[in-house]
N, C-alpha and C positions, 0 to 999 in steps of 0.2 A: 445581436450576437445569437448565433444558432446553437441551441442546446442539443446534446446527444438524445436520440430517440430510442424507444423500445425496439424499433426495427433495426437500428444500428447495432444494438446489443445482440439481437438474434443473429445478425449477419456475422458479428464477431464470434459468437458461439460456434457457428458452422466453420469459420476459418481456423479456429484454434483447437477444435476438438481432437485432431490426431496428435497434438503436441503438448497437451496439459492433462493433469489428473483431475477427474471429476471428484473432488474431495467429498467425503461423507459428512454427515452430522453425527457427532459423538456426544453421549450424555455426560454432562458435568455434575448435575444433580437433578432433582425432580422439576426444577423450574428453568433450567438453562441447558442448551446444547451448544457445542462449539463447532465451528467449521474450520478445520485445521489446514489452512493454506500452507503451513510449514511442510506438508507432505508433497508439495510440488517438487519436481526435479532440482530446481535451484533453491528450494527451501523457503519460498515466499510467493505471494500472490502476483508479484510483478511480472511473472512469466506470461500471464494472460495478456496484459496490455502490450508488452513488448512483441510477442509473437504476432498479435493482430496488426500492430503498426508496421512491423517489418514486412509482413506478408503482402501489404498494400503498396509497397514501394515499386514503381514501374521497373520492368526488367532492364531497361537501358540505363537506369541510375544505380543499379545494384553493385556494379564493379567498383564504383567509387566509395562504397561502404557507408557506414553510419557512425555518428558521433553521439555520445550521451554524457550527461553529467548526473551524479547520483551520490547519495550518502551510503550506498552499498548494495541494496537488494535490486534496484533498477539496473545497476551496473552489471550484476550477474545475469539478470534477465536479458538484457540487450546482447551481452556477450554470448549467451546460450542461443538466443534466437538467431543471431548472425551466423554462428557456427552451423546451426541447423539449416539455414537457408543459403549458405555459401557466400557470405559477405564479410569483408574486413570490418573490424570495429575498433574505435578509439574511445576510451572511457575516461572521464575526468572525475576524480573523487576528492573530497576535502581531507585535510591532514588528520582529522579526528575520526576517520572511518576505521572501524575495527579491521585489524589485519586479516582476520578470517575471511572477510568479505572481499578484500583486495586480492588475496591469494586465490580465492575461488573464481574471481573475474579473470585473472590471468590464466587460470587453468583451462578456461574455455577458449583461449586463443586471442583474447583482446589485448591491445596496448592499453596500459593504465598510466594516467598522468595524475600525480598527487600534488594538490595545490592548497593554498590557504583557504580557510572556510568561507571567505567572501569572494573567492576568485573562480569558482568552478564554472559559472555560467559564461564569464568573459573568456576563459581559456577554451571552453567548448566552441564558442563563436569563432575564435581564431582558427581552430582546427577545421571547422566547417568551411571557412573561407579558403584556407590553404589547400584542402583536399577536394573541395567541391562535393563534399559528402552530404548525406541527409541527416539532419538533427532529429533525434528521438528524445524529447524531454521526458522527465519522469512522471509528469502528470498533466502538463498544460498542452494537451493534444487530444482531439476528439476520438482518434482511433485507440489511444491508450485508455481513455475513460470508458469507451465502449467495451474494450477487452476486460477491464476490471468489473464492469457491470454484469458479466456472465456469472459472477458469484451470486448476485441477487436473483438471477433466473433460477439457479440451482436451489437456493434456499426456498423460494416460492414453490418449486416443483416438489421438493422433498418434504416440506413441512407446511402444508396448506393452512394449518391452524396457528402459525406463529403470530404473536401479537407485537413483538418488539425485536428489532434488529440493531445490535450494537456494533459500531464500526470505528476502528482507529482513524484519527485525522492527522494529517501532516500537510502535504501539498494539496490534498483534497481529491486526487484522482480516484482513489478507492471508494470513498463515500459518495462522490459524484456519480460514479457508475452504478454502485449498488442501489443508491436511493432512486436513481432514474428507473431502474428495472423494477424494484420492489413497489414503488409508488404507482408505476404504470400498471402493474398487475394486481396489486392489493392496496388500494388507496388508504384503507383503514389501518394498515400496519404502521406502527411508529418506527421511524429510522432515527437513531440517536448517535451522534458522533461523540467520541471520547478522546480527550487530550491529556497529556501531563500538565499539572499546574504550572510547571516551569517553562512550558512552551504552549501556553493557552491563548495564542493569538486568534485562533478561529473562534473560540468561545467568546473572546472579547468582541470580535466582529459580529458574531451572532447576536450578542446583547445590544450592540450599537446599531445594527441594521445595515452596516456598511463595513468595508474592509478596514481593519486596524492592523498596522504594521508594528512588529517587534524587531529589535536589533538581533542580528544573527548570533551574536555572542551570548545574548540572554537565552535564546532558544537552545543553544548548545549545552546548557547546564544539565538537561535531563538525561537520565540513564537510558531513556528510550531513543537510541541514536537514529532510528528510522523515522522519528516524528519531529525532526528539527527543521523541516522546511515550512514554508508558508503558502497559503492558497494563491492561485493566480486569479485573474479576473474571470477566466473561463470556469475554473472549478468553483469559485465562489458563487457564480451565477446559478450553478446546479444546486449548491448547498442552500442558497437563499430560496430557491424554488421548491425543493423537495424535502429538506431535512427538518425534523420536528424540534430538535434540541441539540445542543452541544454541551457536554458536561466535562468536568475535570477530575483527575485523581492525583494523589500525592506520590512521591517517589517511594515511600515505604509501602504504600498500597500496591504499586506496580511490582515491586520486588516480591511481596507476598503472593501476588497473583501468579507469577512465574512458578513459584513453589507449589501452589495449589493445583495448577494445571498439570504439572508433572505427577503429583501424587494421586490425583483423582482420575486422570485420563491416560497417564503414561505418555503424554505428548510433550515434546520439547518446544517451548516458546521463547523467543527473544523478548526483552522488555516491551518493545513496541507492539508486539502481537498480544501481549497480556493486558493491555490497558482496558479493553472492553470487559474482561473478566473482573478486573479490579473494580470497575464501576458496578457490576452486578453484585459483588460481594460487599460493597461499602456505601452504595447510594440507594435512595428510594426510587424505584422504577415503576412504570405503569404495570397494572395487573396483567397476568397472562403469561404464556410461555415465551421465552426469549431465545435468540440465537446470538452468539458472540463470534465475530469473525476474528480468528487468531491468525493474524496476517503473515507471520513468518517465524522461523525457528533458527535463524542464523546468529547464534550467540557464541561468544568465546567460551570454550570448555571450562576454563578457570572461573569465569564469572558465573556460569551455570552451576558449577559445583558449590560455589559460595552461596548462591541464592537458595538452592534446594536443601542445603544442610543447615540453614539458619533457623 
């Protein structure tokens, strides 16, 4: 299996530069900075991988469009990138996807198909076959991983003295790309994945040394709706190669982290994006300055109000 390389990530950075925000590092406290990917136009880091992957589709295939499946943020990212590049998009989302994310995906002009939580991949495969379209999976694709890895390039460039990078983990595309970039540029920097306890299949895999699968309904229990997927063989290979540790946080710790991010930085984070900050606040981490990737801010207003007022 070929892993994504630093050269792939640099190529992705050049391809996506006109279409993404180079997010800053913001101080959370004296020991932690956050990288707010919620500032991307679609409100999440997924825009990086989607733009890179769609930009590499051959011109003769573009008129047939793209198909994606997603729990929400990748849906918006593919819809946005397809609109940007003039391609039709069909997106399959599970029935527990927040309505905010479904509405935003449709607003970018994509067709949206809502299915049962275990049916999104099979329905996407049917659409690919019917339309002869190009499938853009949310994480199991080298161009998607390379696009997400541009976050690691930016962290290393903006904070040469960083000691630890904390990254949310779901399907693994984000941490696979970030870890590839960071470890290739700064081998001594620790890259630590963070998961909800209720969806900690990657932490179990990391402890076992091989992939451990959890039932989709079990993973769906967490409030962090963007972290309910599981790694693929491709993303796991990157995690196994480059990631130093995977740790977990509780639902209450995630909820509190959303509030702390809002109060200390004035940044809106969805629960999935807050898990690295939850780890910083509640776990013993290696010494030295850290960066937490706040991966997205697409949260239902009612839930956000509830979390920050608690």
